[in-house]
C-alpha positions, -999 to 999 in steps of 0.1 A, spaced: -10 398 -622 -3 363 -634 33 370 -638 37 383 -603 19 352 -589 42 330 -610 73 347 -598 61 343 -561 54 307 -566 88 302 -582 105 320 -554 86 300 -528 95 267 -546 132 277 -546 130 285 -509 114 250 -502 142 234 -523 168 253 -503 153 245 -469 142 209 -478 176 193 -467 173 211 -434 138 199 -429 148 164 -437 178 166 -414 157 180 -386 131 153 -390 158 127 -390 172 141 -358 138 142 -341 130 106 -352 164 95 -340 158 110 -306 124 94 -304 139 60 -313 167 65 -287 139 74 -261 120 43 -269 151 22 -267 162 38 -234 127 35 -220 126 -2 -229 159 -7 -211 147 13 -180 115 -7 -179 134 -40 -180 155 -29 -150 124 -17 -130 105 -49 -136 131 -66 -113 128 -41 -85 93 -25 -88 62 -45 -80 38 -21 -96 33 -22 -134 19 13 -132 51 28 -120 70 9 -147 47 22 -174 49 57 -159 87 58 -160 88 43 -195 65 70 -209 83 97 -190 116 87 -205 102 87 -241 88 122 -236 119 136 -220 143 123 -247 119 133 -275 117 169 -261 155 170 -260 154 161 -297 132 192 -305 161 216 -296 187 204 -322 159 199 -347 149 236 -344 185 247 -344 191 228 -377 162 249 -392 177 281 -379 151 285 -352 175 285 -323 158 315 -306 124 297 -309 139 267 -291 152 289 -263 118 306 -260 100 272 -259 123 260 -231 119 292 -211 81 291 -217 80 255 -207 99 262 -175 75 290 -167 44 268 -174 60 241 -153 63 265 -123 27 278 -127 13 243 -129 36 232 -100 20 257 -77 -16 251 -91 -14 214 -87 11 211 -58 -9 185 -39 -15 164 -70 22 165 -78 31 157 -42 9 126 -43 25 114 -76 61 119 -63 52 102 -30 36 73 -50 68 70 -70 89 66 -39 65 43 -22 68 19 -51 105 15 -45 105 17 -7 89 -18 -4 74 -8 31 43 -27 20 30 -46 -9 -4 -56 -25 -21 -80 -1 -5 -66 31 -26 -55 60 -16 -19 68 -26 11 90 -20 47 84 -35 76 103 -60 52 119 -71 37 86 -67 -1 84 -72 -25 56 -58 -49 31 -38 -32 3 -55 -39 -31 -36 -16 -54 -7 8 -52 -11 37 -77 10 68 -82 -17 91 -67 -32 69 -40 -32 35 -22 -64 15 -24 -71 -5 8 -102 -25 18 -113 -26 54 -124 -59 71 -160 -48 68 -157 -43 30 -152 -5 29 -129 7 0 -106 35 11 -83 55 -12 -55 70 8 -34 98 -9 2 86 -14 16 117 3 -3 109 35 11 75 37 46 87 27 47 114 54 29 95 83 39 65 104 29 32 87 20 0 104 24 -32 84 8 -61 102 17 -88 76 52 -80 64 65 -114 75 30 -131 77 31 -134 115 2 -119 135 -4 -121 172 -41 -119 181 -51 -117 218 -82 -116 239 -90 -114 277 -112 -136 299 -122 -130 335 -125 -157 362 -138 -155 397 -114 -147 426 -125 -181 441 -108 -199 412 -71 -207 410 -55 -183 383 -25 -204 379 -46 -235 370 -67 -213 346 -35 -202 329 -25 -238 323 -59 -247 310 -60 -218 286 -25 -224 273 -33 -260 266 -65 -252 248 -48 -225 227 -19 -248 217 -43 -276 207 -61 -253 182 -53 -258 145 -35 -228 130 -18 -217 162 21 -216 159 43 -234 183 71 -210 176 67 -182 185 49 -199 213 16 -188 228 15 -173 262 -12 -167 289 -7 -140 316 -26 -125 344 -31 -90 329 -51 -73 356 -68 -77 390 -102 -62 384 -126 -53 412 -149 -84 405 -126 -108 386 -90 -118 377 -83 -109 341 -63 -133 320 -49 -124 286 -43 -151 260 -17 -143 233 -9 -166 204 8 -164 170 -6 -171 135 11 -173 101 -12 -156 77 8 -168 47 -2 -204 53 -31 -216 34 -62 -228 52 -81 -209 80 -81 -172 82 -68 -152 111 -104 -145 123 -114 -182 120 -84 -193 140 -90 -167 167 -127 -178 169 -116 -214 173 -91 -205 201 -118 -186 220 -142 -215 216 -117 -240 228 -107 -219 258 -143 -213 268 -150 -250 266 -119 -259 285 -127 -235 313 -163 -248 315 -151 -284 316 -127 -275 345 -156 -259 365 -142 -223 363 -166 -194 368 -166 -167 342 -168 -132 355 -174 -97 340 -172 -61 350 -209 -61 360 -224 -69 393 -234 -105 384 -212 -135 378 -220 -163 354 -213 -197 367 -208 -224 341 -197 -251 364 -230 -269 365 -230 -286 330 -257 -272 309 -274 -254 339 -264 -217 344 -264 -204 380 -265 -167 384 -251 -153 417 -254 -117 427 -226 -98 445 -237 -81 476 
């Protein structure tokens, strides 16, 4: 019994000695491919850092490159060990598994692929104010699977990348220029041309309003009870200082004050007109 065990151990040892060079060679080839993968990934990451804004996509491509090159190294390593059929089976099985997972997680994969292309499209960046499918907000992060935006009222929304990639996208701050607008109604007894001049002067004298592109005030509609004027002006959101909402608020305040000082009567779509022409005294007149 001991003799048989000894013979088996000797035979096993001889087999190990015979196959040891192949094992070492296959390990060398596998380590070589891993090293090449890391080297290639480092080079790809260096190139992407100059074009991609998201560190997430750079890290993703880097890891993907390492894994792909390393998997390619498994094939020659198995062939050196005389396991070529095993390598073919692994590749075929891996392809089948990839197909199954592709169908099972189609939407997840679609979002990842869309996120990949969004990173390079540069249609928007972190900090931009965008709209997609009626969802508006400032872009906080751009991930592979989703885009995180925050609405003006502080709500965090995570939009799937595929939705943004396939739907029309509105970028309100690509060049920093925004054009807020608001409407005001004056009584038919007042001169609309003079009101346009008053509103335009008040708008241009507001801090934060750009001179180029210039502000414009137009008669936008003739309502049943009042003449509607629309004030349009431009703001550069890239400039430090007041925010867009603050500048818009100041413009409305200045326009309201200017119309009041010039004895204009504010009107609305209700049956009463508010007359601000008497200083601090309000006079309410009712339409018949």
